[in-house]
N, C-alpha and C positions, 0 to 999 in steps of 0.2 A: 078411144081411150088405147094409147100406145105401149106394147108391151116390150118390154127391155128384154134386149138380147142377154144378159147376163142370165135371167131367169128359164131360158130357154136352154143354153148353156149347162146350167144348174140341173134340169130337167133330164138334158140328154145325159151327163154323167150320172147320174142317178140310177136312169135307166141301164147304161152299159154297167154300172156295178152290179145292178141286178141279176145282169144277163152271166158277167163273169162269176157273179154269184152261186145263181141256180148252175154252170156248167162247172165250177168246180167241187160245189157240193156232190153233183153225178158222176163228176170222174174220180170224186176220192170215195165212195162208195164202192164203186165197180173197180179202182184198182187198189183199194187195198189200204190209201194213205190213212193209216191209223195214229202214226206216229214213227219217231226218229230214233230208232235205238241208240244210246249212249253208253261208251264204256268208259268208266274213272277210275283207275286200278282194278282194286276187287268190287267197285259199286256199278251195278249196271241198271238201267232205267231208262224208260222212255218218254222221249216230252213229245206232247200230243198236241198238234197245232191245226186248226180247223181255218182254212183258210176265208169261206164266205163270213164267219162270225168277226173274223179280225176285219173284214172289208166294213162290214156293218158296226164296228165297234169303231173305227176311224171316223163315219159318218155321223154316228152320235156325239164324238168330239170335236167335230169340227162345224155339224150343222144343229143338233138337238137329234133326241130322242125318237121322234118321231120319224127322221128319215134313216133312221140304222135299223129301229127295231122292226119295221116292214121287210125290210129285207134277211135280216135275220130272222122273222117267222117263214117268210116263202122260200128261203132255202134248206131249212130246217122242215118243214111239208113237203116238200119237194124227198127230201133224203125218207122219212118217214114211209110214203104213200110209193117209193120206189124199192123198200124196204118191205113190201108184201101188207104193209097195214092197211083195213080199209080205211077208206077215206074221212068217217067220221071221226074215228079214233086218231089217225094221220092227223087232223085240225085238232082234234086236241093235244097229241104229241108234240107238235109245233109252238107249243104255249111252254114248253118244257126248258128251252134256252133263255140265258137271262134278259137277253132283250126281247124276246118274243114276247114275254111275258107281259 
């Protein structure tokens, strides 16, 4: 049985997205990318954008839940573990994002 090149391309794209998501999760944690401050007249607020979850959401929209949920879970697991949670608690905490659950 011959495997189609499209499958390998999809798998490679997913692996690259996983690497980018994990890298962005670590960079966000250590660089303090918690949001962008916006001032609109008297109103001041913070817009929070979490790049790994954005990437995972795009995978869910394009290819289905299983493709994106695993990305979201793994990036949240990495952030939890790097933040100092013990591994068992980090595994549980990784379920707290909307896609990782």
